[in-house]
C-alpha positions in Angstrom: 110.5 65.0 106.3 108.9 63.5 102.9 105.7 64.9 101.7 103.2 62.7 100.4 99.7 63.1 98.8 97.5 60.3 98.7 94.1 60.9 96.4 91.5 58.3 97.0 87.7 59.3 95.4 85.8 58.3 98.7 85.9 57.6 102.3 82.7 55.7 102.7 82.7 52.3 103.9 84.8 49.7 102.1 88.0 47.7 102.3 90.5 50.4 100.5 89.0 53.2 102.6 89.9 51.3 105.9 93.3 50.5 104.5 94.0 54.1 103.9 92.4 55.2 107.1 95.1 52.5 109.2 97.5 53.8 106.9 97.0 57.4 107.9 96.6 56.7 111.7 100.0 54.6 111.9 102.6 55.7 109.4 105.9 57.2 110.8 105.0 60.8 111.4 108.3 61.8 112.3 109.4 60.8 108.5 106.1 61.0 106.7 103.9 64.1 106.1 100.7 63.0 105.3 97.9 64.8 102.9 95.0 62.5 102.1 92.8 64.3 99.4 89.2 63.0 98.6 86.2 64.2 96.9 83.3 64.4 99.9 83.7 65.4 103.6 81.7 63.5 106.0 82.1 60.0 105.1 82.4 57.1 107.0 86.2 57.3 107.5 86.5 61.1 107.3 86.6 62.0 110.8 89.5 59.1 111.3 91.5 60.4 108.6 91.3 64.3 109.5 92.4 62.9 112.9 95.4 61.3 111.9 96.8 63.6 109.2 95.6 66.4 106.8 92.8 65.6 105.1 92.0 67.9 102.0 88.0 67.6 100.6 85.8 69.7 98.0 82.0 68.9 98.6 80.0 67.8 101.4 78.0 64.9 102.1 74.6 65.6 101.7 71.2 64.5 100.5 68.8 66.2 98.0 67.0 67.6 100.9 70.1 69.9 101.2 69.1 71.9 98.2 72.2 74.1 97.9 74.8 72.0 98.8 73.3 69.3 96.8 73.3 71.3 93.8 76.7 72.8 94.5 78.1 69.1 94.9 76.8 68.4 91.4 78.7 70.9 89.7 81.9 70.3 91.8 81.8 66.5 90.7 80.5 67.4 86.9 84.3 69.6 87.3 86.1 66.3 88.4 84.6 64.4 85.8 85.0 67.0 82.7 88.0 69.1 83.1 91.3 67.8 81.5 93.2 65.5 83.9 96.3 67.9 83.9 94.5 70.7 85.2 92.0 69.0 87.4 95.2 68.1 88.9 96.8 71.4 89.6 93.2 72.5 91.3 93.1 69.1 93.3 96.7 68.0 94.2 98.4 70.8 93.3 102.7 71.1 93.7 105.0 70.6 96.5 104.8 66.8 97.4 108.1 64.4 97.1 105.5 61.1 96.5 101.9 61.1 95.0 99.6 58.4 95.8 96.7 56.8 93.7 95.0 54.8 96.2 92.6 53.0 93.9 92.3 52.2 90.3 90.4 54.1 87.7 89.8 57.6 88.3 92.5 58.3 90.8 95.5 56.4 88.7 94.2 58.3 85.9 94.4 61.8 87.8 98.3 61.3 89.5 99.3 60.0 85.9 98.5 63.3 84.6 100.4 65.1 87.6 101.2 68.7 86.7 104.3 68.1 89.1 107.2 66.3 87.2 109.3 66.3 90.1 107.3 64.1 92.4 107.5 60.3 92.6 104.1 58.6 91.3 102.6 55.6 93.1 99.5 53.3 92.1 97.6 51.1 94.5 95.6 48.2 92.9 93.2 46.6 95.0 91.4 44.4 92.1 92.1 41.3 90.1 92.5 42.6 86.8 92.4 39.2 85.2 88.7 38.7 86.4 87.4 42.1 87.2 88.8 45.1 85.1 86.2 47.5 85.9 88.7 50.2 85.8 88.5 50.5 82.2 85.4 52.6 81.9 87.5 55.5 83.2 89.7 55.6 79.9 89.0 56.0 76.2 90.7 52.3 75.6 93.3 50.1 77.1 96.1 51.8 75.4 95.4 55.1 77.5 95.1 53.1 80.7 98.6 51.1 80.2 100.2 54.7 79.1 98.9 55.5 82.6 100.5 52.7 84.7 103.6 53.6 82.6 104.3 56.9 84.4 104.4 55.3 87.8 107.5 54.8 89.5 105.9 52.0 91.5 102.6 50.0 91.9 101.7 48.4 95.2 99.5 45.4 94.8 97.1 43.9 97.7 98.1 40.2 97.1 100.3 38.3 95.2 97.5 36.9 92.8 96.9 40.7 92.2 100.3 41.4 91.4 100.5 38.5 89.3 97.5 39.5 86.9 98.7 42.9 86.8 101.9 42.0 85.3 100.4 39.9 82.9 98.2 42.7 81.9 100.8 45.7 81.8 104.1 44.2 82.5 106.1 46.8 84.7 107.6 43.4 86.6 110.4 45.8 88.2 107.7 48.6 89.5 105.3 45.9 91.4 105.4 45.8 94.8 103.4 43.6 97.1 101.7 45.0 100.3 99.1 43.4 102.2 96.3 45.9 103.4 97.3 47.0 106.9 94.7 45.4 109.6 94.4 46.5 113.5 94.3 43.1 114.8 94.3 44.4 118.5 91.2 46.7 117.9 89.6 43.8 115.9 90.0 41.4 118.8 88.9 44.5 121.3 85.8 45.5 119.4 84.6 41.9 118.9 84.0 41.4 123.0 81.4 44.3 122.6 78.1 42.2 123.5 75.6 41.1 121.1 72.4 40.3 121.7 71.3 38.1 118.8 69.7 34.7 119.4 70.7 31.8 117.0 68.0 30.6 115.6 69.1 26.7 115.2 72.1 25.2 113.3 75.3 26.8 112.4 75.5 30.5 111.9 77.5 31.4 108.6 78.0 35.3 108.3 79.2 37.6 105.4 79.9 41.1 105.0 80.8 43.7 102.0 79.1 46.0 99.5 75.7 44.7 98.1 76.8 44.4 94.7 77.0 41.7 91.9 80.8 41.0 92.1 80.6 39.7 95.8 78.2 37.0 94.7 75.4 37.4 96.9 72.7 36.8 94.6 74.2 33.7 94.3 74.3 32.9 97.7 70.8 32.8 98.5 70.1 30.9 95.8 72.2 28.1 97.4 70.7 28.9 100.7 67.2 28.5 99.4 68.6 25.0 98.1 70.2 24.1 101.4 66.8 25.2 103.3 64.7 23.2 100.9 67.0 19.9 101.2 66.3 20.1 105.2 69.5 21.7 106.2 69.1 23.8 109.5 71.4 26.7 109.5 71.2 30.9 109.7 73.0 33.1 107.1 73.9 36.9 108.2 74.8 39.4 105.5 76.2 42.7 106.6 76.3 45.4 104.3 74.4 47.8 102.0 74.7 48.5 97.9 72.9 48.8 95.1 71.5 45.1 95.6 69.9 45.6 99.0 66.2 46.0 97.7 66.5 42.7 94.8 68.0 41.0 97.7 65.7 41.6 100.1 62.8 40.8 97.5 64.3 37.6 96.9 64.4 36.7 100.7 60.5 37.4 101.2 59.5 35.6 98.0 61.3 32.8 98.5 60.3 32.6 102.4 63.8 32.8 103.5 63.4 35.1 106.7 63.7 32.3 109.1 67.4 31.5 107.9 68.5 34.6 106.1 68.9 37.8 107.8 70.1 40.8 105.8 70.8 43.2 108.7 72.6 46.2 106.9 76.1 48.0 107.6 77.0 47.6 111.0 80.0 50.2 112.1 81.3 47.1 114.0 80.8 44.0 112.6 83.2 42.2 114.6 80.6 40.8 117.5 78.6 39.2 114.6 81.8 37.6 112.9 83.0 36.1 116.6 79.4 35.0 117.3 79.2 32.9 114.3 80.6 29.4 113.2 81.9 30.3 109.8 82.7 33.2 107.4 81.8 33.1 103.9 83.1 34.9 101.2 80.6 34.2 97.9 82.7 36.9 95.4 83.3 36.4 91.9 86.6 38.6 92.0 88.4 39.9 95.1 92.0 41.7 95.7 92.1 40.7 99.1 89.1 40.3 101.3 89.6 42.4 104.4 86.7 40.9 106.4 88.0 37.4 105.4 91.3 37.9 106.9 89.7 39.6 110.1 87.6 36.8 110.8 90.4 34.3 110.3 92.2 36.5 113.3 89.1 36.0 115.2 89.5 32.4 114.7 86.4 31.9 113.0 86.8 29.2 109.9 86.3 30.2 106.5 84.9 29.0 103.5 85.7 31.1 100.3 85.6 30.8 96.7 89.1 30.9 94.8 89.7 34.5 94.5 92.7 36.3 94.6 94.1 36.5 98.1 92.3 33.8 99.7 94.8 31.2 99.7 97.5 33.9 100.7 95.3 34.4 104.0 95.4 30.6 104.5 99.1 30.6 104.2 99.3 27.0 103.5 97.0 26.2 106.6 93.7 24.6 106.8 91.7 27.7 107.9 88.4 26.4 106.3 87.4 25.6 102.5 88.9 27.2 99.3 86.6 26.1 96.8 85.9 26.6 92.7 84.5 30.0 91.8 81.0 28.6 91.0 78.1 27.8 92.1 77.8 23.9 92.9 81.2 24.0 94.5 80.2 26.9 96.6 77.3 24.9 97.7 79.0 21.6 98.2 81.3 23.5 100.6 78.7 24.7 102.6 77.1 21.9 102.6 80.1 19.7 103.7 80.2 21.6 107.0 76.7 21.3 107.5 76.9 17.6 107.2 80.1 17.5 109.3 80.8 20.4 111.4 83.3 18.8 113.7 85.3 20.0 110.8 85.2 23.5 112.1 87.2 22.5 114.9 90.2 21.6 112.7 89.6 24.6 111.0 89.8 27.2 114.1 93.0 26.0 115.5 94.8 26.3 112.3 92.9 30.0 112.3 94.6 30.7 115.6 97.8 29.7 114.2 97.8 32.0 111.3 96.4 35.1 112.9 100.0 36.5 113.9 100.7 36.8 110.0 98.4 39.9 110.3 100.9 42.5 111.9 99.9 46.0 111.6 103.3 47.4 112.4 105.0 45.2 109.9 102.6 45.8 106.8 102.9 49.7 107.6 106.6 49.4 107.5 106.6 47.6 104.4 104.5 50.7 102.9 106.9 52.7 104.3 109.8 51.1 102.8 108.1 51.0 99.5 107.8 55.0 99.9 111.7 55.1 100.6 112.7 53.0 97.7 110.8 55.0 94.9 112.6 58.2 96.5 
């Protein structure tokens, strides 16, 4: 039995967290003994991960109203951020594992790179396109320290070919880099999409998008484009699913520009798939991605895609015309949306390609590739 420890800072709702949950649920338990280690319990995917494998946490999710737990959490988080990495590793991860995995860039990667277990193999998962979104550098003194961290790993698993290319251009390490797409449970997506949804259409095409409401996802520019299209007389509906730090600013813009009739900011949905299935087109407005899981899930449901040209989009299409991938700028994104508003019949062609491509996202195949990588590093 191969003992694996996977560290991820959070199990809140997100693409990397969902991928780890599916890995925990579907990995071959007869060959791999998996422990997932995260900072906080009680998050969105915590129960599913705990049911699938051993889950180790150090703080309990709570708000300021739970005074003593909140104070204790702050002490724990401070220790996580200030203790020397090797000492923290002994406390958080410990020894006895054959493989140690950092499931995200930044903090997790730096922690596992400073492992106190010399015998274990180390694997880093990369979910970001370093060429356009090198956010992880804030966890290091400088680039040289981050580069030194990655040099300590036996393998680096990238979520798309695009991500792998940008990683290798920045860090080298070509012989260590693997490409493993995030697992997607296509059967579950199709099943959950059948849930009844009472959401009357307001008229015209319905666009849907889902993700964290943060700058990199491009929702501010998407709202500005929506305003311009509305002002030009186009009839449509835009549904945005998700929460995040820009939520209040986006709500304020919708109110200021009187976009409430055509833009719906509906918050986080545990099951977004009925919204996808009852829409005409999925929109990815991101400035940068590693591999947009929601985009792939929409494709599985036969929903055409309009996406900016960011990592993983072309790979999701696989050479088929599943929608439009436009240059990553405001003007091109607007023109892409406008083109289907003017000629909605194009969507039927895109739908056929989506159905043809959906078989690529095979859960068992993608899990097996990750398992094979674990075996190769040993």
